[in-house]
Backbone and ligand atoms as CSV (ligand in chain L), in Angstrom:
chain,resi,resn,atom,element,x,y,z
A,1,MET,N,N,143.679,60.646,104.138
A,1,MET,CA,C,145.033,60.410,103.974
A,1,MET,C,C,145.720,61.765,104.013
A,2,ASN,N,N,146.686,61.874,104.864
A,2,ASN,CA,C,147.546,63.078,104.803
A,2,ASN,C,C,148.821,62.947,104.003
A,3,VAL,N,N,149.006,63.902,103.159
A,3,VAL,CA,C,150.089,63.635,102.031
A,3,VAL,C,C,150.943,64.848,101.988
A,4,THR,N,N,152.300,64.552,102.125
A,4,THR,CA,C,153.207,65.649,101.987
A,4,THR,C,C,154.312,65.496,101.059
A,5,PHE,N,N,154.832,66.403,100.517
A,5,PHE,CA,C,155.900,66.266,99.436
A,5,PHE,C,C,157.138,67.062,99.853
A,6,GLU,N,N,158.325,66.229,100.009
A,6,GLU,CA,C,159.669,66.722,100.383
A,6,GLU,C,C,160.031,67.630,99.284
A,7,SER,N,N,160.993,68.699,99.612
A,7,SER,CA,C,161.325,69.677,98.694
A,7,SER,C,C,162.204,69.064,97.477
A,8,ALA,N,N,162.896,67.983,97.788
A,8,ALA,CA,C,163.570,67.201,96.779
A,8,ALA,C,C,162.651,66.539,95.742
A,9,PHE,N,N,161.447,66.104,96.076
A,9,PHE,CA,C,160.514,65.495,95.229
A,9,PHE,C,C,160.023,66.623,94.352
A,10,VAL,N,N,159.783,67.716,94.952
A,10,VAL,CA,C,159.097,68.795,94.206
A,10,VAL,C,C,160.065,69.367,93.082
A,11,LYS,N,N,161.352,69.499,93.614
A,11,LYS,CA,C,162.397,69.721,92.541
A,11,LYS,C,C,162.577,68.874,91.450
A,12,ALA,N,N,162.534,67.548,91.776
A,12,ALA,CA,C,162.625,66.559,90.849
A,12,ALA,C,C,161.568,66.665,89.748
A,13,LEU,N,N,160.219,66.833,90.372
A,13,LEU,CA,C,159.055,66.957,89.458
A,13,LEU,C,C,159.292,67.968,88.506
A,14,GLN,N,N,159.800,69.097,88.911
A,14,GLN,CA,C,159.924,70.316,88.088
A,14,GLN,C,C,160.954,70.003,86.945
A,15,LYS,N,N,161.992,69.219,87.425
A,15,LYS,CA,C,163.144,68.864,86.312
A,15,LYS,C,C,162.512,67.894,85.351
A,16,HIS,N,N,161.667,67.081,85.702
A,16,HIS,CA,C,161.078,65.938,84.923
A,16,HIS,C,C,159.641,66.535,84.392
A,17,ALA,N,N,159.477,67.612,84.052
A,17,ALA,CA,C,158.124,68.107,83.725
A,17,ALA,C,C,157.491,67.328,82.708
A,18,SER,N,N,158.356,66.810,81.653
A,18,SER,CA,C,157.600,66.040,80.693
A,18,SER,C,C,156.921,64.781,81.051
A,19,ILE,N,N,157.170,64.235,82.302
A,19,ILE,CA,C,156.463,63.081,82.716
A,19,ILE,C,C,155.420,63.436,83.846
A,20,LYS,N,N,155.244,64.695,84.105
A,20,LYS,CA,C,154.323,65.036,85.164
A,20,LYS,C,C,152.998,64.432,85.309
A,21,LYS,N,N,152.416,64.193,84.159
A,21,LYS,CA,C,151.141,63.587,84.096
A,21,LYS,C,C,151.081,62.123,84.554
A,22,LEU,N,N,152.210,61.469,84.174
A,22,LEU,CA,C,152.511,60.036,84.599
A,22,LEU,C,C,152.757,59.864,86.071
A,23,VAL,N,N,153.610,60.842,86.496
A,23,VAL,CA,C,153.742,60.821,87.989
A,23,VAL,C,C,152.528,61.187,88.758
A,24,LYS,N,N,151.763,62.220,88.209
A,24,LYS,CA,C,150.438,62.409,89.147
A,24,LYS,C,C,149.668,61.300,89.116
A,25,LYS,N,N,149.517,60.659,88.118
A,25,LYS,CA,C,148.659,59.401,88.001
A,25,LYS,C,C,149.209,58.309,89.128
A,26,LYS,N,N,150.563,58.075,89.277
A,26,LYS,CA,C,151.111,57.198,90.079
A,26,LYS,C,C,150.880,57.745,91.527
A,27,ILE,N,N,150.958,59.032,91.768
A,27,ILE,CA,C,150.782,59.554,93.109
A,27,ILE,C,C,149.369,59.224,93.450
A,28,ASP,N,N,148.296,59.339,92.679
A,28,ASP,CA,C,146.888,59.118,92.936
A,28,ASP,C,C,146.765,57.554,93.325
A,29,MET,N,N,147.521,56.820,92.592
A,29,MET,CA,C,147.380,55.412,92.930
A,29,MET,C,C,148.127,55.086,94.207
A,30,ILE,N,N,149.226,55.533,94.491
A,30,ILE,CA,C,149.944,55.361,95.826
A,30,ILE,C,C,148.986,55.827,96.871
A,31,ILE,N,N,148.222,57.021,96.718
A,31,ILE,CA,C,147.378,57.595,97.823
A,31,ILE,C,C,146.282,56.566,98.134
A,32,ALA,N,N,145.773,56.061,97.101
A,32,ALA,CA,C,144.611,55.240,97.068
A,32,ALA,C,C,144.967,53.830,97.730
A,33,SER,N,N,146.228,53.450,97.468
A,33,SER,CA,C,146.613,52.086,98.043
A,33,SER,C,C,148.114,52.068,98.139
A,34,PRO,N,N,148.614,52.582,99.114
A,34,PRO,CA,C,150.037,52.756,99.476
A,34,PRO,C,C,150.885,51.457,99.546
A,35,LEU,N,N,150.216,50.345,100.153
A,35,LEU,CA,C,150.917,49.222,100.392
A,35,LEU,C,C,151.033,48.311,99.238
A,36,THR,N,N,150.002,48.387,98.277
A,36,THR,CA,C,150.015,47.522,97.121
A,36,THR,C,C,150.526,48.080,95.797
A,37,THR,N,N,150.503,49.466,95.839
A,37,THR,CA,C,151.079,50.083,94.618
A,37,THR,C,C,152.564,49.977,94.495
A,38,GLY,N,N,153.175,50.336,95.688
A,38,GLY,CA,C,154.620,50.311,95.634
A,38,GLY,C,C,155.181,49.063,96.281
A,39,GLU,N,N,156.581,48.903,96.257
A,39,GLU,CA,C,157.248,47.880,96.858
A,39,GLU,C,C,158.059,48.310,98.018
A,40,PRO,N,N,158.232,47.560,99.129
A,40,PRO,CA,C,159.106,48.016,100.266
A,40,PRO,C,C,160.600,47.829,99.827
A,41,LEU,N,N,161.538,48.759,100.122
A,41,LEU,CA,C,162.852,48.744,99.795
A,41,LEU,C,C,163.624,48.033,100.964
A,42,LYS,N,N,164.825,47.641,100.581
A,42,LYS,CA,C,165.688,46.852,101.432
A,42,LYS,C,C,167.019,47.573,101.734
A,43,GLY,N,N,167.736,46.944,102.668
A,43,GLY,CA,C,169.174,47.694,102.943
A,43,GLY,C,C,169.046,48.999,103.498
A,44,ASN,N,N,169.947,49.833,102.843
A,44,ASN,CA,C,169.929,51.335,103.400
A,44,ASN,C,C,168.528,52.053,103.271
A,45,PHE,N,N,167.743,51.488,102.399
A,45,PHE,CA,C,166.529,52.132,102.300
A,45,PHE,C,C,165.314,51.470,102.891
A,46,ARG,N,N,165.700,50.566,103.819
A,46,ARG,CA,C,164.551,49.941,104.563
A,46,ARG,C,C,163.613,50.974,105.083
A,47,GLY,N,N,162.429,50.706,104.849
A,47,GLY,CA,C,161.293,51.479,105.444
A,47,GLY,C,C,160.684,52.228,104.373
A,48,PHE,N,N,161.468,52.464,103.400
A,48,PHE,CA,C,160.893,53.391,102.223
A,48,PHE,C,C,160.157,52.353,101.110
A,49,TYR,N,N,159.495,52.919,100.277
A,49,TYR,CA,C,158.654,52.218,99.334
A,49,TYR,C,C,158.983,52.878,98.007
A,50,SER,N,N,159.129,52.045,96.951
A,50,SER,CA,C,159.246,52.584,95.546
A,50,SER,C,C,158.100,52.166,94.767
A,51,CYS,N,N,157.770,52.921,93.660
A,51,CYS,CA,C,156.918,52.662,92.699
A,51,CYS,C,C,157.383,53.089,91.375
A,52,PRO,N,N,157.513,52.348,90.459
A,52,PRO,CA,C,158.055,52.643,89.159
A,52,PRO,C,C,156.952,53.605,88.420
A,53,VAL,N,N,157.491,54.607,87.807
A,53,VAL,CA,C,156.675,55.526,86.938
A,53,VAL,C,C,156.903,55.054,85.628
A,54,LYS,N,N,157.960,54.722,85.024
A,54,LYS,CA,C,158.187,54.175,83.799
A,54,LYS,C,C,159.501,53.330,83.892
A,55,ARG,N,N,160.055,52.950,82.930
A,55,ARG,CA,C,161.262,51.924,82.960
A,55,ARG,C,C,162.460,52.878,83.649
A,56,ASN,N,N,163.041,52.175,84.690
A,56,ASN,CA,C,164.085,52.849,85.323
A,56,ASN,C,C,164.043,54.352,85.886
A,57,PHE,N,N,162.582,54.542,86.340
A,57,PHE,CA,C,162.423,55.866,86.815
A,57,PHE,C,C,161.251,55.685,88.012
A,58,ILE,N,N,161.599,55.948,89.081
A,58,ILE,CA,C,160.702,55.568,90.274
A,58,ILE,C,C,160.420,56.782,91.140
A,59,ILE,N,N,159.424,56.516,91.855
A,59,ILE,CA,C,158.945,57.461,93.079
A,59,ILE,C,C,159.434,56.604,94.340
A,60,ILE,N,N,159.976,57.465,95.313
A,60,ILE,CA,C,160.290,56.817,96.622
A,60,ILE,C,C,159.415,57.628,97.608
A,61,TYR,N,N,158.793,56.838,98.386
A,61,TYR,CA,C,157.816,57.506,99.511
A,61,TYR,C,C,157.881,56.680,100.739
A,62,LEU,N,N,157.300,57.333,101.695
A,62,LEU,CA,C,157.160,56.676,103.024
A,62,LEU,C,C,155.675,56.692,103.348
A,63,TYR,N,N,155.230,55.540,104.202
A,63,TYR,CA,C,153.967,55.495,104.575
A,63,TYR,C,C,153.960,55.421,106.079
A,64,CYS,N,N,153.563,56.264,106.795
A,64,CYS,CA,C,153.829,56.165,108.308
A,64,CYS,C,C,153.164,55.041,108.975
A,65,GLU,N,N,152.111,54.591,108.456
A,65,GLU,CA,C,151.631,53.485,109.094
A,65,GLU,C,C,152.494,52.159,109.079
A,66,ALA,N,N,153.153,52.124,107.933
A,66,ALA,CA,C,154.189,51.120,107.751
A,66,ALA,C,C,155.313,51.370,108.597
A,67,CYS,N,N,155.913,52.601,108.612
A,67,CYS,CA,C,157.066,52.991,109.332
A,67,CYS,C,C,156.796,52.417,110.873
A,68,ARG,N,N,155.789,52.706,111.451
A,68,ARG,CA,C,155.624,52.306,112.756
A,68,ARG,C,C,155.319,50.827,113.099
A,69,LYS,N,N,154.554,50.239,112.207
A,69,LYS,CA,C,154.474,48.742,112.237
A,69,LYS,C,C,155.607,48.075,112.337
A,70,LYS,N,N,156.740,48.450,111.517
A,70,LYS,CA,C,157.884,47.714,111.435
A,70,LYS,C,C,158.952,48.382,112.180
A,71,ARG,N,N,158.590,49.448,112.932
A,71,ARG,CA,C,159.572,50.352,113.761
A,71,ARG,C,C,160.820,50.774,112.880
A,72,ASP,N,N,160.501,50.933,111.618
A,72,ASP,CA,C,161.453,51.451,110.683
A,72,ASP,C,C,161.847,52.975,110.844
A,73,ASP,N,N,160.908,53.581,111.703
A,73,ASP,CA,C,161.267,55.066,111.966
A,73,ASP,C,C,162.311,55.237,112.585
A,74,ALA,N,N,163.026,54.198,113.283
A,74,ALA,CA,C,164.293,54.292,113.935
A,74,ALA,C,C,165.379,54.412,113.032
A,75,ILE,N,N,165.199,53.783,111.823
A,75,ILE,CA,C,166.214,53.738,110.774
A,75,ILE,C,C,166.053,54.685,109.703
A,76,VAL,N,N,164.818,54.820,109.183
A,76,VAL,CA,C,164.669,55.650,107.963
A,76,VAL,C,C,164.615,57.069,108.410
A,77,LYS,N,N,164.823,58.038,107.463
A,77,LYS,CA,C,164.840,59.387,107.816
A,77,LYS,C,C,163.358,59.970,107.717
A,78,CYS,N,N,162.351,59.384,108.528
A,78,CYS,CA,C,161.179,59.762,108.640
A,78,CYS,C,C,161.083,60.716,109.907
A,79,SER,N,N,161.686,61.945,109.918
A,79,SER,CA,C,162.060,62.652,111.025
A,79,SER,C,C,160.910,62.944,111.884
A,80,ASP,N,N,159.886,63.561,111.436
A,80,ASP,CA,C,158.848,63.815,112.333
A,80,ASP,C,C,157.632,62.878,112.376
A,81,CYS,N,N,158.033,61.523,112.147
A,81,CYS,CA,C,157.077,60.510,112.055
A,81,CYS,C,C,155.995,60.586,113.276
A,82,GLU,N,N,156.457,60.656,114.381
A,82,GLU,CA,C,155.610,60.523,115.611
A,82,GLU,C,C,154.508,61.686,115.624
A,83,LYS,N,N,154.844,62.730,115.028
A,83,LYS,CA,C,153.931,64.094,114.992
A,83,LYS,C,C,152.866,63.887,113.937
A,84,MET,N,N,152.997,62.940,113.046
A,84,MET,CA,C,152.197,62.786,111.714
A,84,MET,C,C,150.965,61.729,112.105
A,85,PRO,N,N,149.989,61.923,111.591
A,85,PRO,CA,C,148.849,60.900,111.672
A,85,PRO,C,C,149.397,59.693,110.875
A,86,GLY,N,N,148.991,58.489,111.469
A,86,GLY,CA,C,149.376,57.126,110.776
A,86,GLY,C,C,149.126,57.093,109.328
A,87,SER,N,N,148.045,57.674,108.921
A,87,SER,CA,C,147.793,57.669,107.541
A,87,SER,C,C,148.419,58.865,106.756
A,88,THR,N,N,149.865,58.925,106.847
A,88,THR,CA,C,150.537,59.905,106.156
A,88,THR,C,C,151.331,59.271,105.075
A,89,ILE,N,N,151.381,59.875,103.860
A,89,ILE,CA,C,152.282,59.398,102.862
A,89,ILE,C,C,153.286,60.602,102.685
A,90,LYS,N,N,154.525,60.371,102.623
A,90,LYS,CA,C,155.473,61.409,102.427
A,90,LYS,C,C,156.070,60.950,101.085
A,91,PHE,N,N,156.052,61.935,100.080
A,91,PHE,CA,C,156.755,61.672,98.767
A,91,PHE,C,C,158.168,62.197,98.946
A,92,VAL,N,N,159.101,61.361,98.831
A,92,VAL,CA,C,160.500,61.723,99.258
A,92,VAL,C,C,161.288,62.154,97.992
A,93,LEU,N,N,161.371,61.131,97.078
A,93,LEU,CA,C,162.230,61.455,95.881
A,93,LEU,C,C,161.644,60.812,94.491
A,94,LEU,N,N,162.036,61.457,93.446
A,94,LEU,CA,C,161.656,61.098,92.220
A,94,LEU,C,C,162.844,61.014,91.352
A,95,GLY,N,N,163.080,59.987,90.699
A,95,GLY,CA,C,164.256,59.990,89.676
A,95,GLY,C,C,164.530,58.662,88.975
A,96,PRO,N,N,165.565,58.789,88.085
A,96,PRO,CA,C,165.958,57.571,87.334
A,96,PRO,C,C,166.781,56.664,88.198
A,97,HIS,N,N,166.914,55.343,88.102
A,97,HIS,CA,C,167.778,54.421,88.971
A,97,HIS,C,C,168.225,53.534,87.875
A,98,ASP,N,N,169.419,52.935,88.061
A,98,ASP,CA,C,169.996,52.041,87.217
A,98,ASP,C,C,170.019,50.516,87.713
A,99,GLY,N,N,169.340,50.293,88.887
A,99,GLY,CA,C,169.049,49.168,89.500
A,99,GLY,C,C,170.373,48.465,90.257
A,100,THR,N,N,171.461,49.244,90.354
A,100,THR,CA,C,172.653,48.735,90.975
A,100,THR,C,C,172.733,49.213,92.391
A,101,ASP,N,N,172.072,50.134,92.650
A,101,ASP,CA,C,172.212,50.686,94.141
A,101,ASP,C,C,171.141,49.978,95.195
A,102,GLY,N,N,170.605,49.033,94.812
A,102,GLY,CA,C,169.747,48.332,95.694
A,102,GLY,C,C,168.143,48.934,95.697
A,103,ILE,N,N,167.993,49.853,94.994
A,103,ILE,CA,C,166.744,50.441,94.984
A,103,ILE,C,C,165.871,49.704,93.822
L,1,ZN,ZN,ZN,156.938,57.881,109.154
């Protein structure tokens, strides 16, 4: 599995250092099984996957094999998708959400 971390994700992880361990555990779970650990998002976030870390706190990631299958790479900001191997997971964002923005 090829795994990449966007700078926004790394920054958020530094900001929320208190839950680093929890996040790491989730990252390992996502890498082991990207399609069943998270849930596909809808609407503006179509193509992205989310996985809860704790209540109202989620990891957003892309799995390029899924991008291509659904041709979501045309919609989502998976910029260099075609250059990546299919088995690529990109960790995009990490943060709280209130459930009102469709995530
Ligand atoms: Zn992709």
